[in-house]
PDB file of all heavy atoms in Angstrom:
ATOM      1  N   MET A   1     178.094 129.973  91.826  1.00  0.00           N
ATOM      2  CA  MET A   1     178.750 129.304  92.941  1.00  0.00           C
ATOM      3  C   MET A   1     179.858 130.162  93.548  1.00  0.00           C
ATOM      4  O   MET A   1     180.472 129.769  94.487  1.00  0.00           O
ATOM      5  CB  MET A   1     179.354 127.986  92.467  1.00  0.00           C
ATOM      6  CG  MET A   1     178.388 127.065  91.775  1.00  0.00           C
ATOM      7  SD  MET A   1     177.043 126.565  92.826  1.00  0.00           S
ATOM      8  CE  MET A   1     176.041 125.692  91.676  1.00  0.00           C
ATOM      9  N   LYS A   2     180.114 131.333  92.977  1.00  0.00           N
ATOM     10  CA  LYS A   2     181.200 132.176  93.480  1.00  0.00           C
ATOM     11  C   LYS A   2     180.951 132.613  94.914  1.00  0.00           C
ATOM     12  O   LYS A   2     181.877 132.766  95.686  1.00  0.00           O
ATOM     13  CB  LYS A   2     181.346 133.400  92.584  1.00  0.00           C
ATOM     14  CG  LYS A   2     181.845 133.058  91.200  1.00  0.00           C
ATOM     15  CD  LYS A   2     181.963 134.292  90.338  1.00  0.00           C
ATOM     16  CE  LYS A   2     182.444 133.939  88.942  1.00  0.00           C
ATOM     17  NZ  LYS A   2     182.510 135.119  88.072  1.00  0.00           N
ATOM     18  N   ASN A   3     179.690 132.827  95.269  1.00  0.00           N
ATOM     19  CA  ASN A   3     179.366 133.266  96.618  1.00  0.00           C
ATOM     20  C   ASN A   3     179.694 132.206  97.660  1.00  0.00           C
ATOM     21  O   ASN A   3     179.867 132.509  98.826  1.00  0.00           O
ATOM     22  CB  ASN A   3     177.888 133.616  96.717  1.00  0.00           C
ATOM     23  CG  ASN A   3     177.549 134.829  95.878  1.00  0.00           C
ATOM     24  OD1 ASN A   3     178.406 135.656  95.605  1.00  0.00           O
ATOM     25  ND2 ASN A   3     176.305 134.945  95.475  1.00  0.00           N
ATOM     26  N   CYS A   4     179.763 130.960  97.233  1.00  0.00           N
ATOM     27  CA  CYS A   4     179.950 129.859  98.166  1.00  0.00           C
ATOM     28  C   CYS A   4     181.412 129.611  98.518  1.00  0.00           C
ATOM     29  O   CYS A   4     181.707 128.725  99.299  1.00  0.00           O
ATOM     30  CB  CYS A   4     179.330 128.586  97.606  1.00  0.00           C
ATOM     31  SG  CYS A   4     177.529 128.665  97.618  1.00  0.00           S
ATOM     32  N   LYS A   5     182.340 130.354  97.955  1.00  0.00           N
ATOM     33  CA  LYS A   5     183.747 130.163  98.294  1.00  0.00           C
ATOM     34  C   LYS A   5     184.011 130.515  99.750  1.00  0.00           C
ATOM     35  O   LYS A   5     184.861 129.922 100.395  1.00  0.00           O
ATOM     36  CB  LYS A   5     184.637 131.018  97.393  1.00  0.00           C
ATOM     37  CG  LYS A   5     184.703 130.500  95.974  1.00  0.00           C
ATOM     38  CD  LYS A   5     185.619 131.339  95.114  1.00  0.00           C
ATOM     39  CE  LYS A   5     185.680 130.802  93.694  1.00  0.00           C
ATOM     40  NZ  LYS A   5     186.536 131.629  92.839  1.00  0.00           N
ATOM     41  N   LEU A   6     183.276 131.485 100.278  1.00  0.00           N
ATOM     42  CA  LEU A   6     183.449 131.895 101.666  1.00  0.00           C
ATOM     43  C   LEU A   6     182.624 131.040 102.625  1.00  0.00           C
ATOM     44  O   LEU A   6     182.774 131.144 103.821  1.00  0.00           O
ATOM     45  CB  LEU A   6     183.043 133.366 101.828  1.00  0.00           C
ATOM     46  CG  LEU A   6     183.883 134.348 101.009  1.00  0.00           C
ATOM     47  CD1 LEU A   6     183.314 135.754 101.178  1.00  0.00           C
ATOM     48  CD2 LEU A   6     185.335 134.329 101.445  1.00  0.00           C
ATOM     49  N   CYS A   7     181.760 130.226 102.052  1.00  0.00           N
ATOM     50  CA  CYS A   7     180.876 129.425 102.886  1.00  0.00           C
ATOM     51  C   CYS A   7     181.618 128.232 103.468  1.00  0.00           C
ATOM     52  O   CYS A   7     182.458 127.616 102.815  1.00  0.00           O
ATOM     53  CB  CYS A   7     179.693 128.942 102.059  1.00  0.00           C
ATOM     54  SG  CYS A   7     178.454 128.088 103.020  1.00  0.00           S
ATOM     55  N   ARG A   8     181.283 127.879 104.706  1.00  0.00           N
ATOM     56  CA  ARG A   8     181.922 126.727 105.348  1.00  0.00           C
ATOM     57  C   ARG A   8     181.343 125.412 104.847  1.00  0.00           C
ATOM     58  O   ARG A   8     181.958 124.376 104.971  1.00  0.00           O
ATOM     59  CB  ARG A   8     181.741 126.822 106.869  1.00  0.00           C
ATOM     60  CG  ARG A   8     182.634 127.886 107.486  1.00  0.00           C
ATOM     61  CD  ARG A   8     182.360 128.004 108.946  1.00  0.00           C
ATOM     62  NE  ARG A   8     181.124 128.767 109.133  1.00  0.00           N
ATOM     63  CZ  ARG A   8     180.644 129.117 110.303  1.00  0.00           C
ATOM     64  NH1 ARG A   8     181.263 128.769 111.397  1.00  0.00           N
ATOM     65  NH2 ARG A   8     179.531 129.809 110.397  1.00  0.00           N
ATOM     66  N   TYR A   9     180.134 125.483 104.303  1.00  0.00           N
ATOM     67  CA  TYR A   9     179.469 124.263 103.842  1.00  0.00           C
ATOM     68  C   TYR A   9     179.556 124.181 102.323  1.00  0.00           C
ATOM     69  O   TYR A   9     178.556 124.287 101.619  1.00  0.00           O
ATOM     70  CB  TYR A   9     178.007 124.273 104.295  1.00  0.00           C
ATOM     71  CG  TYR A   9     177.853 124.485 105.770  1.00  0.00           C
ATOM     72  CD1 TYR A   9     177.557 125.735 106.288  1.00  0.00           C
ATOM     73  CD2 TYR A   9     178.026 123.427 106.645  1.00  0.00           C
ATOM     74  CE1 TYR A   9     177.430 125.936 107.644  1.00  0.00           C
ATOM     75  CE2 TYR A   9     177.901 123.615 108.004  1.00  0.00           C
ATOM     76  CZ  TYR A   9     177.603 124.863 108.499  1.00  0.00           C
ATOM     77  OH  TYR A   9     177.476 125.056 109.846  1.00  0.00           O
ATOM     78  N   LYS A  10     180.761 124.021 101.815  1.00  0.00           N
ATOM     79  CA  LYS A  10     180.980 124.066 100.368  1.00  0.00           C
ATOM     80  C   LYS A  10     180.261 122.947  99.635  1.00  0.00           C
ATOM     81  O   LYS A  10     179.727 123.148  98.558  1.00  0.00           O
ATOM     82  CB  LYS A  10     182.480 124.014 100.065  1.00  0.00           C
ATOM     83  CG  LYS A  10     183.185 125.299 100.454  1.00  0.00           C
ATOM     84  CD  LYS A  10     184.642 125.247 100.100  1.00  0.00           C
ATOM     85  CE  LYS A  10     185.344 126.521 100.523  1.00  0.00           C
ATOM     86  NZ  LYS A  10     186.766 126.500 100.258  1.00  0.00           N
ATOM     87  N   LYS A  11     180.238 121.746 100.208  1.00  0.00           N
ATOM     88  CA  LYS A  11     179.586 120.630  99.528  1.00  0.00           C
ATOM     89  C   LYS A  11     178.092 120.878  99.387  1.00  0.00           C
ATOM     90  O   LYS A  11     177.504 120.629  98.348  1.00  0.00           O
ATOM     91  CB  LYS A  11     179.829 119.329 100.297  1.00  0.00           C
ATOM     92  CG  LYS A  11     181.277 118.869 100.227  1.00  0.00           C
ATOM     93  CD  LYS A  11     181.463 117.548 100.933  1.00  0.00           C
ATOM     94  CE  LYS A  11     182.905 117.083 100.852  1.00  0.00           C
ATOM     95  NZ  LYS A  11     183.110 115.806 101.537  1.00  0.00           N
ATOM     96  N   VAL A  12     177.475 121.377 100.457  1.00  0.00           N
ATOM     97  CA  VAL A  12     176.043 121.661 100.405  1.00  0.00           C
ATOM     98  C   VAL A  12     175.776 122.798  99.440  1.00  0.00           C
ATOM     99  O   VAL A  12     174.830 122.774  98.672  1.00  0.00           O
ATOM    100  CB  VAL A  12     175.522 122.017 101.817  1.00  0.00           C
ATOM    101  CG1 VAL A  12     174.043 122.372 101.763  1.00  0.00           C
ATOM    102  CG2 VAL A  12     175.764 120.862 102.773  1.00  0.00           C
ATOM    103  N   CYS A  13     176.651 123.815  99.459  1.00  0.00           N
ATOM    104  CA  CYS A  13     176.466 124.982  98.595  1.00  0.00           C
ATOM    105  C   CYS A  13     176.596 124.623  97.125  1.00  0.00           C
ATOM    106  O   CYS A  13     175.897 125.191  96.290  1.00  0.00           O
ATOM    107  CB  CYS A  13     177.495 126.052  98.938  1.00  0.00           C
ATOM    108  SG  CYS A  13     177.130 126.885 100.488  1.00  0.00           S
ATOM    109  N   ASN A  14     177.481 123.726  96.806  1.00  0.00           N
ATOM    110  CA  ASN A  14     177.665 123.348  95.405  1.00  0.00           C
ATOM    111  C   ASN A  14     176.414 122.655  94.868  1.00  0.00           C
ATOM    112  O   ASN A  14     176.092 122.781  93.700  1.00  0.00           O
ATOM    113  CB  ASN A  14     178.878 122.429  95.250  1.00  0.00           C
ATOM    114  CG  ASN A  14     180.174 123.206  95.423  1.00  0.00           C
ATOM    115  OD1 ASN A  14     180.216 124.392  95.200  1.00  0.00           O
ATOM    116  ND2 ASN A  14     181.216 122.524  95.822  1.00  0.00           N
ATOM    117  N   ASP A  15     175.709 121.945  95.747  1.00  0.00           N
ATOM    118  CA  ASP A  15     174.475 121.294  95.323  1.00  0.00           C
ATOM    119  C   ASP A  15     173.318 122.303  95.292  1.00  0.00           C
ATOM    120  O   ASP A  15     172.519 122.318  94.370  1.00  0.00           O
ATOM    121  CB  ASP A  15     174.126 120.142  96.269  1.00  0.00           C
ATOM    122  CG  ASP A  15     175.156 119.030  96.173  1.00  0.00           C
ATOM    123  OD1 ASP A  15     175.804 118.914  95.120  1.00  0.00           O
ATOM    124  OD2 ASP A  15     175.312 118.280  97.147  1.00  0.00           O
ATOM    125  N   LEU A  16     173.230 123.139  96.323  1.00  0.00           N
ATOM    126  CA  LEU A  16     172.152 124.113  96.425  1.00  0.00           C
ATOM    127  C   LEU A  16     172.742 125.495  96.671  1.00  0.00           C
ATOM    128  O   LEU A  16     173.099 125.820  97.799  1.00  0.00           O
ATOM    129  CB  LEU A  16     171.224 123.737  97.587  1.00  0.00           C
ATOM    130  CG  LEU A  16     170.593 122.348  97.493  1.00  0.00           C
ATOM    131  CD1 LEU A  16     169.955 121.979  98.812  1.00  0.00           C
ATOM    132  CD2 LEU A  16     169.559 122.310  96.390  1.00  0.00           C
ATOM    133  N   PRO A  17     172.882 126.320  95.649  1.00  0.00           N
ATOM    134  CA  PRO A  17     173.579 127.607  95.752  1.00  0.00           C
ATOM    135  C   PRO A  17     172.999 128.562  96.793  1.00  0.00           C
ATOM    136  O   PRO A  17     173.725 129.308  97.418  1.00  0.00           O
ATOM    137  CB  PRO A  17     173.436 128.210  94.356  1.00  0.00           C
ATOM    138  CG  PRO A  17     173.135 127.072  93.463  1.00  0.00           C
ATOM    139  CD  PRO A  17     172.427 126.052  94.291  1.00  0.00           C
ATOM    140  N   GLY A  18     171.691 128.539  97.010  1.00  0.00           N
ATOM    141  CA  GLY A  18     171.064 129.490  97.919  1.00  0.00           C
ATOM    142  C   GLY A  18     171.253 129.155  99.386  1.00  0.00           C
ATOM    143  O   GLY A  18     170.918 129.944 100.259  1.00  0.00           O
ATOM    144  N   ILE A  19     171.796 127.981  99.681  1.00  0.00           N
ATOM    145  CA  ILE A  19     171.900 127.534 101.072  1.00  0.00           C
ATOM    146  C   ILE A  19     172.885 128.395 101.853  1.00  0.00           C
ATOM    147  O   ILE A  19     172.703 128.617 103.046  1.00  0.00           O
ATOM    148  CB  ILE A  19     172.316 126.045 101.112  1.00  0.00           C
ATOM    149  CG1 ILE A  19     171.195 125.191 100.523  1.00  0.00           C
ATOM    150  CG2 ILE A  19     172.624 125.599 102.517  1.00  0.00           C
ATOM    151  CD1 ILE A  19     169.918 125.185 101.322  1.00  0.00           C
ATOM    152  N   CYS A  20     173.925 128.901 101.211  1.00  0.00           N
ATOM    153  CA  CYS A  20     174.919 129.739 101.898  1.00  0.00           C
ATOM    154  C   CYS A  20     174.263 130.930 102.576  1.00  0.00           C
ATOM    155  O   CYS A  20     174.466 131.179 103.751  1.00  0.00           O
ATOM    156  CB  CYS A  20     175.940 130.267 100.887  1.00  0.00           C
ATOM    157  SG  CYS A  20     177.444 129.321 100.853  1.00  0.00           S
ATOM    158  N   ILE A  21     173.477 131.649 101.815  1.00  0.00           N
ATOM    159  CA  ILE A  21     172.820 132.843 102.349  1.00  0.00           C
ATOM    160  C   ILE A  21     171.818 132.436 103.421  1.00  0.00           C
ATOM    161  O   ILE A  21     171.709 133.080 104.461  1.00  0.00           O
ATOM    162  CB  ILE A  21     172.121 133.593 101.199  1.00  0.00           C
ATOM    163  CG1 ILE A  21     173.159 134.000 100.154  1.00  0.00           C
ATOM    164  CG2 ILE A  21     171.365 134.801 101.715  1.00  0.00           C
ATOM    165  CD1 ILE A  21     172.559 134.423  98.839  1.00  0.00           C
ATOM    166  N   LEU A  22     171.124 131.334 103.191  1.00  0.00           N
ATOM    167  CA  LEU A  22     170.127 130.866 104.146  1.00  0.00           C
ATOM    168  C   LEU A  22     170.783 130.506 105.474  1.00  0.00           C
ATOM    169  O   LEU A  22     170.258 130.839 106.544  1.00  0.00           O
ATOM    170  CB  LEU A  22     169.400 129.651 103.562  1.00  0.00           C
ATOM    171  CG  LEU A  22     168.217 129.131 104.370  1.00  0.00           C
ATOM    172  CD1 LEU A  22     167.134 130.212 104.454  1.00  0.00           C
ATOM    173  CD2 LEU A  22     167.646 127.879 103.729  1.00  0.00           C
ATOM    174  N   PHE A  23     171.941 129.847 105.447  1.00  0.00           N
ATOM    175  CA  PHE A  23     172.642 129.477 106.677  1.00  0.00           C
ATOM    176  C   PHE A  23     173.054 130.717 107.466  1.00  0.00           C
ATOM    177  O   PHE A  23     172.976 130.729 108.691  1.00  0.00           O
ATOM    178  CB  PHE A  23     173.885 128.634 106.371  1.00  0.00           C
ATOM    179  CG  PHE A  23     173.617 127.160 106.316  1.00  0.00           C
ATOM    180  CD1 PHE A  23     174.203 126.380 105.341  1.00  0.00           C
ATOM    181  CD2 PHE A  23     172.795 126.560 107.249  1.00  0.00           C
ATOM    182  CE1 PHE A  23     173.966 125.012 105.291  1.00  0.00           C
ATOM    183  CE2 PHE A  23     172.548 125.197 107.213  1.00  0.00           C
ATOM    184  CZ  PHE A  23     173.134 124.421 106.218  1.00  0.00           C
ATOM    185  N   GLN A  24     173.481 131.757 106.778  1.00  0.00           N
ATOM    186  CA  GLN A  24     173.884 132.978 107.479  1.00  0.00           C
ATOM    187  C   GLN A  24     172.694 133.600 108.193  1.00  0.00           C
ATOM    188  O   GLN A  24     172.804 133.986 109.355  1.00  0.00           O
ATOM    189  CB  GLN A  24     174.490 133.969 106.485  1.00  0.00           C
ATOM    190  CG  GLN A  24     175.816 133.485 105.931  1.00  0.00           C
ATOM    191  CD  GLN A  24     176.327 134.381 104.825  1.00  0.00           C
ATOM    192  OE1 GLN A  24     175.689 135.350 104.451  1.00  0.00           O
ATOM    193  NE2 GLN A  24     177.486 134.055 104.283  1.00  0.00           N
ATOM    194  N   TYR A  25     171.551 133.688 107.525  1.00  0.00           N
ATOM    195  CA  TYR A  25     170.364 134.250 108.162  1.00  0.00           C
ATOM    196  C   TYR A  25     169.887 133.364 109.307  1.00  0.00           C
ATOM    197  O   TYR A  25     169.476 133.865 110.353  1.00  0.00           O
ATOM    198  CB  TYR A  25     169.242 134.426 107.137  1.00  0.00           C
ATOM    199  CG  TYR A  25     169.434 135.633 106.262  1.00  0.00           C
ATOM    200  CD1 TYR A  25     169.624 135.503 104.889  1.00  0.00           C
ATOM    201  CD2 TYR A  25     169.442 136.912 106.805  1.00  0.00           C
ATOM    202  CE1 TYR A  25     169.807 136.603 104.085  1.00  0.00           C
ATOM    203  CE2 TYR A  25     169.630 138.018 106.000  1.00  0.00           C
ATOM    204  CZ  TYR A  25     169.807 137.860 104.644  1.00  0.00           C
ATOM    205  OH  TYR A  25     169.992 138.951 103.854  1.00  0.00           O
ATOM    206  N   LEU A  26     169.940 132.045 109.121  1.00  0.00           N
ATOM    207  CA  LEU A  26     169.508 131.138 110.183  1.00  0.00           C
ATOM    208  C   LEU A  26     170.398 131.261 111.409  1.00  0.00           C
ATOM    209  O   LEU A  26     169.925 131.187 112.538  1.00  0.00           O
ATOM    210  CB  LEU A  26     169.514 129.683 109.669  1.00  0.00           C
ATOM    211  CG  LEU A  26     168.358 129.329 108.748  1.00  0.00           C
ATOM    212  CD1 LEU A  26     168.511 127.899 108.236  1.00  0.00           C
ATOM    213  CD2 LEU A  26     167.026 129.482 109.463  1.00  0.00           C
ATOM    214  N   ALA A  27     171.697 131.454 111.202  1.00  0.00           N
ATOM    215  CA  ALA A  27     172.615 131.619 112.328  1.00  0.00           C
ATOM    216  C   ALA A  27     172.270 132.881 113.112  1.00  0.00           C
ATOM    217  O   ALA A  27     172.232 132.867 114.340  1.00  0.00           O
ATOM    218  CB  ALA A  27     174.061 131.668 111.834  1.00  0.00           C
ATOM    219  N   VAL A  28     172.000 133.971 112.411  1.00  0.00           N
ATOM    220  CA  VAL A  28     171.638 135.225 113.080  1.00  0.00           C
ATOM    221  C   VAL A  28     170.327 135.058 113.847  1.00  0.00           C
ATOM    222  O   VAL A  28     170.209 135.471 115.006  1.00  0.00           O
ATOM    223  CB  VAL A  28     171.523 136.370 112.056  1.00  0.00           C
ATOM    224  CG1 VAL A  28     170.949 137.619 112.703  1.00  0.00           C
ATOM    225  CG2 VAL A  28     172.892 136.660 111.452  1.00  0.00           C
ATOM    226  N   VAL A  29     169.345 134.429 113.222  1.00  0.00           N
ATOM    227  CA  VAL A  29     168.050 134.222 113.875  1.00  0.00           C
ATOM    228  C   VAL A  29     168.210 133.332 115.101  1.00  0.00           C
ATOM    229  O   VAL A  29     167.604 133.590 116.145  1.00  0.00           O
ATOM    230  CB  VAL A  29     167.044 133.609 112.876  1.00  0.00           C
ATOM    231  CG1 VAL A  29     165.788 133.140 113.586  1.00  0.00           C
ATOM    232  CG2 VAL A  29     166.697 134.626 111.807  1.00  0.00           C
ATOM    233  N   ALA A  30     169.049 132.298 115.004  1.00  0.00           N
ATOM    234  CA  ALA A  30     169.256 131.395 116.138  1.00  0.00           C
ATOM    235  C   ALA A  30     169.896 132.129 117.313  1.00  0.00           C
ATOM    236  O   ALA A  30     169.502 131.932 118.468  1.00  0.00           O
ATOM    237  CB  ALA A  30     170.120 130.213 115.708  1.00  0.00           C
ATOM    238  N   VAL A  31     170.874 132.982 117.037  1.00  0.00           N
ATOM    239  CA  VAL A  31     171.533 133.734 118.106  1.00  0.00           C
ATOM    240  C   VAL A  31     170.554 134.693 118.771  1.00  0.00           C
ATOM    241  O   VAL A  31     170.471 134.760 119.995  1.00  0.00           O
ATOM    242  CB  VAL A  31     172.755 134.496 117.553  1.00  0.00           C
ATOM    243  CG1 VAL A  31     173.290 135.480 118.583  1.00  0.00           C
ATOM    244  CG2 VAL A  31     173.851 133.522 117.138  1.00  0.00           C
ATOM    245  N   ILE A  32     169.787 135.419 117.974  1.00  0.00           N
ATOM    246  CA  ILE A  32     168.820 136.373 118.526  1.00  0.00           C
ATOM    247  C   ILE A  32     167.751 135.633 119.337  1.00  0.00           C
ATOM    248  O   ILE A  32     167.370 136.066 120.426  1.00  0.00           O
ATOM    249  CB  ILE A  32     168.186 137.205 117.401  1.00  0.00           C
ATOM    250  CG1 ILE A  32     169.253 138.117 116.784  1.00  0.00           C
ATOM    251  CG2 ILE A  32     167.013 138.020 117.918  1.00  0.00           C
ATOM    252  CD1 ILE A  32     168.786 138.859 115.555  1.00  0.00           C
ATOM    253  N   ALA A  33     167.281 134.512 118.817  1.00  0.00           N
ATOM    254  CA  ALA A  33     166.252 133.748 119.522  1.00  0.00           C
ATOM    255  C   ALA A  33     166.783 133.203 120.846  1.00  0.00           C
ATOM    256  O   ALA A  33     166.093 133.256 121.868  1.00  0.00           O
ATOM    257  CB  ALA A  33     165.757 132.601 118.639  1.00  0.00           C
ATOM    258  N   SER A  34     168.004 132.695 120.852  1.00  0.00           N
ATOM    259  CA  SER A  34     168.563 132.150 122.089  1.00  0.00           C
ATOM    260  C   SER A  34     168.796 133.253 123.117  1.00  0.00           C
ATOM    261  O   SER A  34     168.525 133.069 124.305  1.00  0.00           O
ATOM    262  CB  SER A  34     169.859 131.391 121.809  1.00  0.00           C
ATOM    263  OG  SER A  34     170.823 132.261 121.250  1.00  0.00           O
ATOM    264  N   LEU A  35     169.277 134.420 122.669  1.00  0.00           N
ATOM    265  CA  LEU A  35     169.460 135.542 123.595  1.00  0.00           C
ATOM    266  C   LEU A  35     168.122 136.015 124.148  1.00  0.00           C
ATOM    267  O   LEU A  35     168.005 136.292 125.342  1.00  0.00           O
ATOM    268  CB  LEU A  35     170.182 136.696 122.895  1.00  0.00           C
ATOM    269  CG  LEU A  35     171.662 136.462 122.594  1.00  0.00           C
ATOM    270  CD1 LEU A  35     172.227 137.637 121.806  1.00  0.00           C
ATOM    271  CD2 LEU A  35     172.455 136.254 123.875  1.00  0.00           C
ATOM    272  N   GLY A  36     167.142 136.087 123.302  1.00  0.00           N
ATOM    273  CA  GLY A  36     165.804 136.478 123.747  1.00  0.00           C
ATOM    274  C   GLY A  36     165.228 135.475 124.732  1.00  0.00           C
ATOM    275  O   GLY A  36     164.651 135.851 125.751  1.00  0.00           O
ATOM    276  N   PHE A  37     165.401 134.200 124.456  1.00  0.00           N
ATOM    277  CA  PHE A  37     164.911 133.149 125.344  1.00  0.00           C
ATOM    278  C   PHE A  37     165.598 133.226 126.702  1.00  0.00           C
ATOM    279  O   PHE A  37     164.949 133.146 127.750  1.00  0.00           O
ATOM    280  CB  PHE A  37     165.154 131.775 124.699  1.00  0.00           C
ATOM    281  CG  PHE A  37     164.734 130.630 125.582  1.00  0.00           C
ATOM    282  CD1 PHE A  37     163.395 130.330 125.735  1.00  0.00           C
ATOM    283  CD2 PHE A  37     165.680 129.870 126.237  1.00  0.00           C
ATOM    284  CE1 PHE A  37     163.001 129.279 126.548  1.00  0.00           C
ATOM    285  CE2 PHE A  37     165.295 128.822 127.048  1.00  0.00           C
ATOM    286  CZ  PHE A  37     163.960 128.518 127.198  1.00  0.00           C
ATOM    287  N   LEU A  38     166.924 133.403 126.700  1.00  0.00           N
ATOM    288  CA  LEU A  38     167.661 133.522 127.961  1.00  0.00           C
ATOM    289  C   LEU A  38     167.211 134.747 128.738  1.00  0.00           C
ATOM    290  O   LEU A  38     167.048 134.697 129.964  1.00  0.00           O
ATOM    291  CB  LEU A  38     169.167 133.593 127.690  1.00  0.00           C
ATOM    292  CG  LEU A  38     169.810 132.282 127.250  1.00  0.00           C
ATOM    293  CD1 LEU A  38     171.270 132.525 126.865  1.00  0.00           C
ATOM    294  CD2 LEU A  38     169.730 131.258 128.365  1.00  0.00           C
ATOM    295  N   PHE A  39     167.010 135.853 128.065  1.00  0.00           N
ATOM    296  CA  PHE A  39     166.573 137.085 128.731  1.00  0.00           C
ATOM    297  C   PHE A  39     165.202 136.889 129.381  1.00  0.00           C
ATOM    298  O   PHE A  39     164.991 137.240 130.540  1.00  0.00           O
ATOM    299  CB  PHE A  39     166.528 138.237 127.732  1.00  0.00           C
ATOM    300  CG  PHE A  39     166.055 139.524 128.338  1.00  0.00           C
ATOM    301  CD1 PHE A  39     166.894 140.254 129.156  1.00  0.00           C
ATOM    302  CD2 PHE A  39     164.765 139.985 128.103  1.00  0.00           C
ATOM    303  CE1 PHE A  39     166.469 141.448 129.715  1.00  0.00           C
ATOM    304  CE2 PHE A  39     164.336 141.168 128.661  1.00  0.00           C
ATOM    305  CZ  PHE A  39     165.181 141.900 129.486  1.00  0.00           C
ATOM    306  N   VAL A  40     164.282 136.292 128.647  1.00  0.00           N
ATOM    307  CA  VAL A  40     162.919 136.091 129.153  1.00  0.00           C
ATOM    308  C   VAL A  40     162.939 135.140 130.337  1.00  0.00           C
ATOM    309  O   VAL A  40     162.300 135.387 131.363  1.00  0.00           O
ATOM    310  CB  VAL A  40     161.985 135.566 128.038  1.00  0.00           C
ATOM    311  CG1 VAL A  40     160.657 135.106 128.609  1.00  0.00           C
ATOM    312  CG2 VAL A  40     161.783 136.651 127.000  1.00  0.00           C
ATOM    313  N   THR A  41     163.679 134.032 130.236  1.00  0.00           N
ATOM    314  CA  THR A  41     163.704 133.075 131.330  1.00  0.00           C
ATOM    315  C   THR A  41     164.360 133.665 132.563  1.00  0.00           C
ATOM    316  O   THR A  41     163.921 133.414 133.689  1.00  0.00           O
ATOM    317  CB  THR A  41     164.430 131.780 130.913  1.00  0.00           C
ATOM    318  OG1 THR A  41     165.719 132.119 130.399  1.00  0.00           O
ATOM    319  CG2 THR A  41     163.643 131.030 129.875  1.00  0.00           C
ATOM    320  N   GLN A  42     165.393 134.460 132.396  1.00  0.00           N
ATOM    321  CA  GLN A  42     166.052 135.083 133.550  1.00  0.00           C
ATOM    322  C   GLN A  42     165.115 136.085 134.229  1.00  0.00           C
ATOM    323  O   GLN A  42     165.084 136.171 135.443  1.00  0.00           O
ATOM    324  CB  GLN A  42     167.347 135.794 133.112  1.00  0.00           C
ATOM    325  CG  GLN A  42     168.446 134.846 132.698  1.00  0.00           C
ATOM    326  CD  GLN A  42     168.861 133.920 133.830  1.00  0.00           C
ATOM    327  OE1 GLN A  42     169.020 134.354 134.966  1.00  0.00           O
ATOM    328  NE2 GLN A  42     169.035 132.659 133.518  1.00  0.00           N
ATOM    329  N   GLU A  43     164.356 136.825 133.437  1.00  0.00           N
ATOM    330  CA  GLU A  43     163.427 137.790 134.007  1.00  0.00           C
ATOM    331  C   GLU A  43     162.294 137.084 134.745  1.00  0.00           C
ATOM    332  O   GLU A  43     161.810 137.557 135.765  1.00  0.00           O
ATOM    333  CB  GLU A  43     162.847 138.698 132.922  1.00  0.00           C
ATOM    334  CG  GLU A  43     163.858 139.652 132.340  1.00  0.00           C
ATOM    335  CD  GLU A  43     164.388 140.640 133.376  1.00  0.00           C
ATOM    336  OE1 GLU A  43     163.572 141.119 134.198  1.00  0.00           O
ATOM    337  OE2 GLU A  43     165.585 140.922 133.387  1.00  0.00           O
ATOM    338  N   LEU A  44     161.858 135.949 134.232  1.00  0.00           N
ATOM    339  CA  LEU A  44     160.769 135.218 134.884  1.00  0.00           C
ATOM    340  C   LEU A  44     161.234 134.532 136.157  1.00  0.00           C
ATOM    341  O   LEU A  44     160.447 134.338 137.081  1.00  0.00           O
ATOM    342  CB  LEU A  44     160.187 134.181 133.908  1.00  0.00           C
ATOM    343  CG  LEU A  44     159.414 134.765 132.724  1.00  0.00           C
ATOM    344  CD1 LEU A  44     158.977 133.647 131.784  1.00  0.00           C
ATOM    345  CD2 LEU A  44     158.186 135.545 133.203  1.00  0.00           C
ATOM    346  N   LEU A  45     162.498 134.140 136.203  1.00  0.00           N
ATOM    347  CA  LEU A  45     162.996 133.433 137.380  1.00  0.00           C
ATOM    348  C   LEU A  45     163.267 134.371 138.548  1.00  0.00           C
ATOM    349  O   LEU A  45     163.278 133.951 139.693  1.00  0.00           O
ATOM    350  CB  LEU A  45     164.286 132.681 137.034  1.00  0.00           C
ATOM    351  CG  LEU A  45     164.091 131.476 136.107  1.00  0.00           C
ATOM    352  CD1 LEU A  45     165.443 130.895 135.726  1.00  0.00           C
ATOM    353  CD2 LEU A  45     163.252 130.418 136.783  1.00  0.00           C
ATOM    354  N   VAL A  46     163.462 135.646 138.263  1.00  0.00           N
ATOM    355  CA  VAL A  46     163.785 136.593 139.339  1.00  0.00           C
ATOM    356  C   VAL A  46     162.536 137.006 140.094  1.00  0.00           C
ATOM    357  O   VAL A  46     161.483 137.087 139.587  1.00  0.00           O
ATOM    358  CB  VAL A  46     164.489 137.844 138.762  1.00  0.00           C
ATOM    359  CG1 VAL A  46     164.677 138.918 139.820  1.00  0.00           C
ATOM    360  CG2 VAL A  46     165.819 137.431 138.165  1.00  0.00           C
TER     361      VAL A  46
END
């Protein structure tokens, strides 16, 4: 549980230790996906 001290979701992490790392990867994937989606839609609209 030491890795979860830096995690914002401490309650979830204490129950499921691997969730901390998973949330970080999901956040990165969400940002990349949203940027990609915005780029594609802007290119199609022009």
